[in-house]
All heavy atoms as an XYZ file, in Angstrom:
697
protein
N      42.599     28.346     15.909
C      42.166     29.591     16.487
C      42.389     29.674     17.965
O      42.122     30.687     18.552
C      40.633     29.898     16.099
C      39.682     28.945     16.669
O      39.860     28.324     17.633
O      38.621     28.861     15.979
N      42.835     28.554     18.627
C      43.167     28.597     19.984
C      42.045     28.295     21.030
O      42.175     28.020     22.168
N      40.802     28.317     20.516
C      39.608     28.021     21.349
C      39.538     26.536     21.484
O      39.677     25.816     20.490
C      38.266     28.584     20.946
C      38.238     30.102     20.987
O      38.887     30.689     21.840
O      37.614     30.697     20.151
N      39.133     26.006     22.639
C      39.013     24.540     22.827
C      37.730     24.091     22.124
O      36.783     24.856     21.985
C      38.900     24.349     24.409
C      38.386     25.705     24.854
C      38.982     26.727     23.965
N      37.780     22.885     21.635
C      36.637     22.330     20.916
C      35.788     21.560     21.972
O      36.272     20.607     22.675
C      37.083     21.401     19.869
C      36.029     20.837     18.924
C      36.435     20.039     17.781
O      37.685     20.165     17.468
O      35.620     19.383     17.143
N      34.538     21.922     22.008
C      33.577     21.277     22.910
C      32.781     20.158     22.176
O      31.911     20.479     21.417
C      32.595     22.309     23.440
C      33.247     23.389     24.330
C      34.111     24.400     23.907
C      33.213     23.490     25.752
N      34.525     25.060     25.005
C      34.060     24.575     26.097
C      32.686     22.654     26.707
C      34.197     24.933     27.452
C      32.850     23.083     28.001
C      33.685     24.115     28.404
N      33.188     18.973     22.485
C      32.559     17.731     21.797
C      31.613     17.135     22.812
O      32.055     16.756     23.943
C      33.574     16.791     21.265
C      34.451     17.380     20.317
C      32.936     15.465     20.752
C      35.684     16.559     19.889
N      30.332     17.105     22.559
C      29.366     16.464     23.454
C      29.624     15.024     23.685
O      29.721     14.238     22.715
C      27.882     16.741     22.947
C      26.904     16.097     23.960
C      27.629     18.218     22.825
N      29.715     14.643     24.924
C      29.963     13.310     25.344
C      28.724     12.621     25.803
O      28.387     11.472     25.519
C      31.028     13.285     26.452
C      31.201     11.979     27.257
C      32.156     12.221     28.401
O      33.253     12.959     28.251
N      31.876     11.572     29.417
N      27.879     13.343     26.479
C      26.594     12.809     27.065
C      25.629     13.841     27.444
O      25.988     15.039     27.810
C      27.085     12.148     28.416
C      25.852     11.542     29.213
C      26.309     11.048     30.592
O      27.539     10.933     30.844
O      25.449     10.756     31.386
N      24.424     13.549     27.242
C      23.232     14.389     27.701
C      22.906     13.883     29.062
O      22.544     12.661     29.266
C      22.017     14.294     26.753
C      22.447     14.657     25.337
C      20.940     15.176     27.330
C      22.843     16.077     25.053
N      23.076     14.704     30.157
C      22.942     14.180     31.584
C      21.603     14.367     32.077
O      21.102     13.673     32.965
C      23.989     14.764     32.429
N      20.897     15.430     31.669
C      19.502     15.708     32.218
C      18.892     16.780     31.336
O      19.483     17.286     30.436
C      19.752     16.331     33.680
C      18.509     16.287     34.506
O      17.435     15.756     34.088
O      18.569     16.716     35.633
N      17.505     16.874     31.524
C      16.845     17.972     30.774
C      15.608     18.442     31.657
O      15.246     17.851     32.563
C      16.105     17.330     29.511
O      15.143     16.351     29.859
N      15.300     19.733     31.304
C      14.164     20.309     32.022
C      13.542     21.490     31.210
O      14.132     21.898     30.246
C      14.660     20.967     33.366
C      15.539     22.273     33.198
C      15.773     22.873     34.460
N      16.466     24.158     34.180
C      16.974     24.910     35.169
N      16.759     24.585     36.486
N      17.533     26.059     34.935
N      12.314     21.889     31.593
C      11.696     23.000     30.988
C      12.118     24.088     32.010
O      11.833     24.052     33.159
C      10.201     22.852     30.932
C       9.735     21.859     30.018
C       9.250     20.683     30.371
C       9.884     21.787     28.557
N       9.024     19.920     29.217
C       9.356     20.571     28.137
C      10.359     22.679     27.676
C       9.429     20.157     26.761
C      10.361     22.293     26.257
C       9.861     21.120     25.835
N      12.809     25.184     31.504
C      13.270     26.277     32.426
C      12.105     26.952     32.995
O      11.113     27.315     32.397
C      14.100     27.282     31.574
N      12.216     27.173     34.424
C      10.959     27.640     35.073
C      10.571     29.104     34.780
O       9.431     29.358     34.794
C      11.497     27.548     36.553
C      12.913     27.384     36.587
C      13.343     26.835     35.222
N      11.542     29.904     34.372
C      11.140     31.353     34.042
C      11.511     31.824     32.735
O      11.464     32.972     32.493
C      11.750     32.114     35.209
C      11.194     31.978     36.549
C      11.808     32.838     37.568
N      11.438     32.406     38.836
C      12.116     31.499     39.611
N      13.268     30.973     39.108
N      11.732     31.135     40.823
N      11.954     30.964     31.833
C      12.354     31.413     30.574
C      11.509     30.849     29.448
O      11.191     29.571     29.362
C      13.818     30.965     30.246
C      14.783     31.668     31.127
C      16.216     31.341     30.814
O      16.636     31.601     29.743
O      16.843     30.615     31.640
N      11.060     31.667     28.468
C      10.188     31.215     27.360
C      11.125     30.886     26.194
O      12.225     31.408     26.125
C       9.258     32.312     26.963
N      10.681     29.891     25.383
C      11.400     29.426     24.188
C      11.307     30.575     23.169
O      10.328     30.910     22.706
C      10.830     28.181     23.687
C      11.532     27.678     22.519
O      12.278     28.329     21.851
O      11.372     26.397     22.234
N      12.492     31.170     22.726
C      12.426     32.249     21.773
C      11.842     31.855     20.292
O      11.491     32.694     19.609
C      13.857     32.772     21.589
C      14.692     31.638     22.187
C      13.883     30.876     23.153
N      11.811     30.529     20.118
C      11.337     30.073     18.841
C       9.798     29.900     18.813
O       9.138     29.744     17.758
C      11.955     28.682     18.440
O      11.361     27.695     19.230
N       9.203     30.090     19.956
C       7.737     29.986     20.159
C       7.161     31.406     19.968
O       7.253     32.291     20.715
C       7.375     29.371     21.502
C       5.868     29.070     21.572
O       5.063     29.390     20.700
O       5.494     28.381     22.503
N       6.323     31.568     18.924
C       5.794     32.983     18.649
C       4.491     33.224     19.352
O       3.983     34.285     19.306
C       5.555     33.097     17.144
O       4.653     32.095     16.704
C       6.902     33.025     16.483
N       3.944     32.222     20.057
C       2.712     32.348     20.858
C       2.913     33.458     21.949
O       4.089     33.550     22.448
C       2.067     31.071     21.398
C       1.746     30.152     20.345
C       1.315     28.861     20.959
N       2.567     28.218     21.519
C       2.496     27.037     22.063
N       1.333     26.272     22.081
N       3.582     26.455     22.485
N       1.908     33.974     22.492
C       2.075     34.964     23.590
C       1.458     34.405     24.902
O       0.599     33.602     24.785
C       1.412     36.295     23.227
C       2.171     36.953     22.031
C       1.598     38.355     21.881
N       2.154     39.040     20.747
C       3.260     39.866     20.876
N       3.749     40.105     22.058
N       3.840     40.326     19.854
N       1.884     34.989     25.931
C       1.311     34.778     27.301
C       1.466     33.302     27.775
O       2.486     32.749     27.564
N       0.541     32.897     28.547
C       0.670     31.567     29.268
C       0.763     30.415     28.366
O       1.090     29.294     28.833
C      -0.491     31.394     30.330
C      -1.778     31.186     29.669
C      -2.835     31.051     30.688
C      -4.286     30.768     29.988
N      -5.234     30.569     31.074
N       0.410     30.523     27.108
C       0.458     29.388     26.138
C       1.844     29.205     25.558
O       2.088     28.242     24.888
C      -0.557     29.533     25.072
C      -1.892     29.608     25.586
N      -2.542     28.462     26.181
C      -2.833     30.532     25.800
C      -3.749     28.840     26.641
N      -3.955     30.028     26.386
N       2.748     30.167     25.814
C       4.085     30.121     25.199
C       4.798     28.989     25.869
O       4.800     28.797     27.114
C       4.809     31.493     25.368
C       6.070     31.620     24.598
C       6.442     32.981     24.543
N       7.629     33.047     23.736
C       8.513     34.061     23.673
N       8.275     35.163     24.348
N       9.500     34.091     22.874
N       5.607     28.307     25.038
C       6.466     27.058     25.522
C       7.568     27.571     26.346
O       8.264     28.557     25.993
C       6.874     26.255     24.394
C       7.653     25.028     24.580
C       8.013     24.263     23.360
N       8.472     24.989     22.256
C       7.844     25.187     21.059
N       6.686     24.692     20.929
N       8.378     25.950     20.179
N       7.877     26.801     27.420
C       9.012     27.169     28.181
C      10.335     26.678     27.493
O      10.316     25.928     26.586
C       8.941     26.537     29.513
C       7.807     26.960     30.333
C       8.143     26.923     31.868
C       6.969     27.433     32.654
N       6.783     28.796     32.597
N      11.380     27.204     27.904
C      12.691     26.911     27.183
C      13.168     25.580     27.611
O      13.356     25.382     28.860
C      13.720     28.030     27.528
C      15.207     27.815     26.979
C      15.065     27.811     25.442
C      15.993     28.881     27.528
N      13.413     24.712     26.722
C      14.059     23.456     27.037
C      15.567     23.590     27.297
O      16.279     24.214     26.438
C      13.805     22.408     25.914
C      14.375     21.022     25.869
C      13.735     20.279     27.253
C      14.121     20.286     24.723
N      15.991     22.955     28.381
C      17.378     23.080     28.690
C      17.983     21.673     28.995
O      17.185     20.827     29.404
C      17.657     23.977     29.917
C      17.295     25.388     29.718
C      17.494     26.202     31.053
O      17.168     25.801     32.016
N      18.049     27.450     30.804
N      19.270     21.544     28.669
C      19.901     20.290     28.952
C      21.153     20.479     29.852
O      21.819     21.556     29.750
C      20.359     19.678     27.656
C      19.352     19.086     26.804
C      18.831     19.879     25.751
C      18.722     17.816     27.066
C      17.774     19.369     24.975
C      17.750     17.332     26.245
C      17.291     18.075     25.195
O      16.318     17.625     24.447
N      21.576     19.430     30.643
C      22.832     19.466     31.336
C      23.745     18.550     30.305
O      23.355     17.360     30.080
C      22.834     18.801     32.674
C      22.273     19.854     33.666
C      22.437     19.428     35.028
C      22.036     20.552     36.067
N      22.600     20.209     37.333
N      24.796     19.166     29.779
C      25.537     18.502     28.799
C      26.975     18.196     29.360
O      27.564     19.113     29.885
C      25.676     19.321     27.475
C      24.201     19.638     26.981
C      26.548     18.692     26.430
C      24.165     20.696     25.828
N      27.474     17.067     29.031
C      28.842     16.706     29.478
C      29.718     16.613     28.211
O      29.239     16.091     27.208
C      28.857     15.326     30.249
C      28.237     15.465     31.660
C      28.357     14.194     32.382
C      27.805     14.315     33.788
N      28.023     13.105     34.529
N      30.917     17.220     28.308
C      31.713     17.294     27.118
C      33.021     16.467     27.333
O      33.558     16.344     28.462
C      32.291     18.798     26.977
C      31.009     19.675     26.611
C      30.344     20.411     27.599
C      30.626     19.831     25.321
C      29.331     21.282     27.241
C      29.544     20.693     24.924
C      28.901     21.257     25.954
O      27.790     22.129     25.639
N      33.488     15.963     26.201
C      34.822     15.253     26.259
C      35.961     16.103     26.525
O      35.994     17.223     25.926
C      35.066     14.510     24.829
O      33.985     13.616     24.542
N      36.804     15.721     27.452
C      37.964     16.444     27.714
C      37.730     17.672     28.736
O      38.658     18.424     28.905
N      36.582     17.683     29.436
C      36.313     18.814     30.379
C      35.861     18.209     31.713
O      34.733     18.407     32.139
C      35.291     19.685     29.779
C      35.887     20.516     28.610
C      35.681     20.074     27.313
C      36.528     21.696     28.852
C      36.268     20.740     26.269
C      37.014     22.441     27.663
C      36.927     21.978     26.504
N      36.731     17.430     32.375
C      36.178     16.804     33.605
C      35.811     17.681     34.747
O      34.906     17.360     35.518
C      37.468     15.952     34.168
C      38.636     16.617     33.470
C      38.104     17.149     32.131
N      36.423     18.826     34.854
C      35.925     19.809     35.881
C      34.615     20.302     35.559
O      33.625     20.323     36.498
C      36.890     20.972     36.024
C      38.224     20.520     36.667
O      38.294     19.571     37.270
O      39.251     21.258     36.429
N      34.206     20.675     34.338
C      32.969     21.083     33.889
C      31.878     19.901     34.166
O      30.857     20.154     34.682
C      32.887     21.397     32.483
C      31.531     21.726     31.812
C      30.740     20.716     31.336
C      30.793     22.857     31.830
N      29.485     21.240     30.909
C      29.523     22.583     31.240
C      31.056     24.163     32.309
C      28.505     23.520     31.031
C      30.049     25.121     32.075
C      28.819     24.793     31.547
N      32.236     18.727     33.808
C      31.382     17.519     33.904
C      30.995     17.212     35.269
O      29.957     16.512     35.446
C      32.048     16.316     33.183
C      32.050     16.536     31.660
O      31.418     17.506     31.100
N      32.968     15.810     30.929
N      31.719     17.639     36.302
C      31.365     17.334     37.677
C      30.054     17.993     38.057
O      29.282     17.450     38.886
C      32.515     17.881     38.635
C      33.734     16.957     38.562
C      34.821     17.477     39.486
C      36.095     16.834     39.292
N      37.147     17.545     40.110
N      29.767     19.227     37.502
C      28.588     19.907     37.750
C      28.181     20.734     36.578
O      28.240     22.000     36.621
C      28.768     20.800     39.000
C      27.483     21.499     39.419
O      26.448     20.916     39.223
N      27.655     22.557     40.045
N      27.720     20.082     35.457
C      27.408     20.898     34.322
C      26.211     21.829     34.442
O      25.263     21.543     35.271
C      26.975     19.763     33.292
C      26.770     18.555     34.000
C      27.469     18.645     35.395
N      26.235     22.932     33.855
C      25.194     23.955     34.025
C      24.095     23.724     33.013
O      24.272     23.003     32.027
C      25.802     25.364     33.764
C      26.912     25.669     34.671
C      26.492     25.682     36.159
O      25.618     26.326     36.513
N      27.240     24.846     37.015
N      22.975     24.251     33.227
C      21.815     24.160     32.176
C      22.175     24.984     31.101
O      22.543     26.207     31.150
C      20.540     24.648     32.903
C      20.017     23.741     33.957
C      20.026     23.869     35.349
C      19.479     22.433     33.778
N      19.520     22.848     36.008
C      19.163     21.875     35.054
C      19.186     21.615     32.697
C      18.579     20.640     35.249
C      18.554     20.335     32.883
C      18.235     19.984     34.149
N      21.963     24.392     29.955
C      22.154     25.023     28.596
C      21.022     24.929     27.698
O      20.231     24.006     27.745
C      23.420     24.409     27.887
C      24.670     24.572     28.708
C      25.763     23.799     28.036
O      26.287     22.776     28.488
N      26.221     24.270     26.896
N      20.670     25.960     26.818
C      19.529     25.956     25.989
C      19.651     24.684     24.979
O      20.766     24.276     24.543
C      19.595     27.263     25.321
C      21.003     27.679     25.345
C      21.560     27.063     26.618
N      18.454     24.214     24.474
C      18.410     23.142     23.574
C      19.353     23.347     22.333
O      19.788     22.381     21.770
C      16.991     22.812     23.186
C      16.381     23.822     22.320
C      16.514     23.834     20.936
C      15.572     24.868     22.939
C      15.795     24.787     20.213
C      15.089     25.858     22.179
C      15.131     25.837     20.764
O      14.557     26.817     20.111
N      19.420     24.513     21.869
C      20.269     24.735     20.612
C      21.684     24.458     20.728
O      22.388     24.311     19.739
C      19.982     26.145     19.975
C      20.231     27.278     20.960
C      21.478     27.814     21.363
C      19.308     27.987     21.700
N      21.289     28.818     22.215
C      19.983     28.978     22.466
C      17.887     27.980     21.768
C      19.308     29.881     23.324
C      17.304     28.882     22.544
C      17.873     29.792     23.343
N      22.149     24.261     21.968
C      23.565     23.898     22.183
C      23.756     22.408     21.885
O      24.954     21.915     21.876
C      24.057     24.184     23.593
C      24.314     25.606     23.818
O      24.245     26.452     22.854
O      24.721     25.966     25.092
N      22.668     21.653     21.541
C      22.705     20.280     21.227
C      22.658     20.038     19.762
O      22.567     18.924     19.354
C      21.670     19.432     21.989
O      20.388     19.810     21.496
C      21.786     19.637     23.531
N      22.629     21.090     18.964
C      22.642     20.885     17.512
C      23.760     19.993     17.093
O      24.914     20.164     17.493
C      22.705     22.299     16.788
C      22.886     22.072     15.238
C      21.433     23.001     17.051
N      23.470     18.981     16.296
C      24.539     18.053     15.825
C      24.672     16.814     16.705
O      25.522     16.086     16.433
N      23.846     16.692     17.652
C      23.834     15.611     18.628
C      22.598     14.741     18.554
O      22.164     14.169     19.517
C      24.064     16.086     20.035
S      25.513     17.179     20.326
N      22.020     14.613     17.400
C      20.826     13.904     17.259
C      20.761     12.537     17.857
O      19.933     12.125     18.617
C      20.355     13.873     15.818
C      18.980     13.236     15.571
C      18.579     13.385     14.112
N      17.154     13.597     13.865
C      16.537     14.751     14.164
N      17.192     15.707     14.736
N      15.271     14.867     13.981
N      21.877     11.750     17.623
C      21.934     10.411     18.163
C      21.981     10.388     19.643
O      21.268      9.568     20.358
N      22.721     11.293     20.310
C      22.736     11.399     21.802
C      21.430     11.839     22.266
O      20.925     11.284     23.325
C      23.835     12.338     22.213
C      25.268     11.931     22.084
C      26.226     13.049     22.353
C      25.605     10.709     22.964
N      20.749     12.723     21.605
C      19.395     13.152     22.100
C      18.411     12.089     22.036
O      17.572     11.847     22.918
C      18.888     14.348     21.258
C      19.617     15.691     21.583
C      19.317     16.709     20.501
C      19.198     16.178     22.997
N      18.409     11.278     20.837
C      17.488     10.159     20.803
C      17.689      9.176     21.781
O      16.743      8.606     22.421
C      17.602      9.611     19.364
C      17.048     10.428     18.275
C      17.308      9.891     16.866
O      17.995      8.923     16.647
O      16.828     10.700     15.884
N      18.955      8.786     22.009
C      19.265      7.851     23.052
C      18.810      8.352     24.484
O      18.271      7.587     25.235
C      20.800      7.578     23.070
N      19.084      9.631     24.771
C      18.665     10.133     26.090
C      17.206     10.067     26.275
O      16.651      9.681     27.232
C      19.207     11.640     26.275
C      18.648     12.311     27.444
C      19.246     12.072     28.656
C      17.483     13.132     27.316
C      18.626     12.649     29.780
C      17.025     13.679     28.469
C      17.551     13.465     29.752
O      17.039     14.063     30.832
N      16.483     10.561     25.283
C      15.005     10.648     25.424
C      14.349      9.268     25.382
O      13.348      8.982     25.988
C      14.347     11.543     24.301
C      14.665     13.021     24.736
N      14.108     13.584     25.843
C      15.396     14.064     24.042
C      14.481     14.937     25.872
N      15.304     15.143     24.821
N      14.940      8.345     24.698
C      14.517      6.895     24.702
C      14.670      6.323     26.062
O      13.779      5.612     26.626
C      15.321      6.066     23.743
O      14.632      5.736     22.587
N      15.778      6.611     26.757
C      16.082      6.061     28.097
C      15.258      6.894     29.173
O      15.120      6.348     30.279
C      17.509      6.113     28.299
N      14.929      8.114     28.843
C      14.291      8.886     29.850
C      13.020      9.581     29.278
O      12.868     10.781     29.201
C      15.271     10.050     30.252
C      16.561      9.503     30.723
O      16.656      9.151     31.962
N      17.618      9.496     30.000
N      11.981      8.723     28.988
C      10.824      9.190     28.343
C       9.972     10.202     29.168
O       9.102     10.889     28.625
C      10.030      7.925     28.074
C      10.462      6.911     29.021
C      12.013      7.238     29.258
N      10.115     10.290     30.528
C       9.362     11.203     31.256
C      10.048     12.450     31.507
O       9.557     13.460     32.175
C       9.055     10.474     32.760
O      10.313     10.331     33.385
C       8.285      9.228     32.536
N      11.309     12.663     31.130
C      12.059     13.891     31.234
C      11.603     14.935     30.117
O      10.958     14.455     29.180
C      13.539     13.630     31.063
C      14.183     12.741     32.130
C      13.986     13.281     33.563
C      15.113     14.306     33.812
N      15.006     14.875     35.186
N      11.902     16.112     30.338
C      11.589     17.239     29.390
C      12.142     16.975     28.057
O      13.249     16.603     27.924
C      11.979     18.516     30.014
N      11.331     17.311     26.936
C      11.740     17.269     25.670
C      11.335     15.979     24.939
O      10.475     15.179     25.453
N      11.733     15.782     23.760
C      12.617     16.628     22.955
C      11.924     17.853     22.421
O      10.734     17.885     22.406
C      13.110     15.646     21.768
C      11.991     14.790     21.594
C      11.392     14.587     22.948
N      12.729     18.736     21.950
C      12.190     19.965     21.385
C      11.524     19.670     19.988
O      11.961     18.871     19.246
C      13.437     20.937     21.044
C      12.859     22.315     20.744
N      12.630     22.766     19.496
C      12.531     23.470     21.608
C      12.219     24.108     19.524
N      12.179     24.405     20.831
N      10.375     20.376     19.759
C       9.643     20.212     18.409
C      10.550     20.276     17.224
O      10.257     19.713     16.221
C       8.641     21.208     18.519
C       8.460     21.590     20.003
C       9.794     21.414     20.532
N      11.614     21.065     17.272
C      12.456     21.306     16.080
C      13.328     20.093     15.740
O      13.887     19.963     14.729
C      13.336     22.490     16.228
O      14.276     22.314     17.345
N      13.417     19.139     16.651
C      14.194     17.921     16.472
C      13.316     16.861     15.857
O      13.123     15.902     15.748
C      14.862     17.402     17.713
C      15.852     18.412     18.235
C      15.941     18.619     19.620
C      16.786     19.018     17.496
C      16.906     19.503     20.218
C      17.618     19.884     17.996
C      17.759     20.136     19.423
């Protein structure tokens, strides 16, 4: 189809987005969970990988092993998401 294939190489960082709520959380108000975001590095995209942008957690679907390794190595960082 001509579109490049984005294969996750590494999870570089995680955070709870400061102003975005998680759309999967049905609670209202201040109890609503913030959106979990990751900086993701991709195979074959060196320019992107120099400064990856924050992406929502659902962009890591299919990367369970990388997520487990990341969160094991970084237990004080944001995440993992409850759906994992």
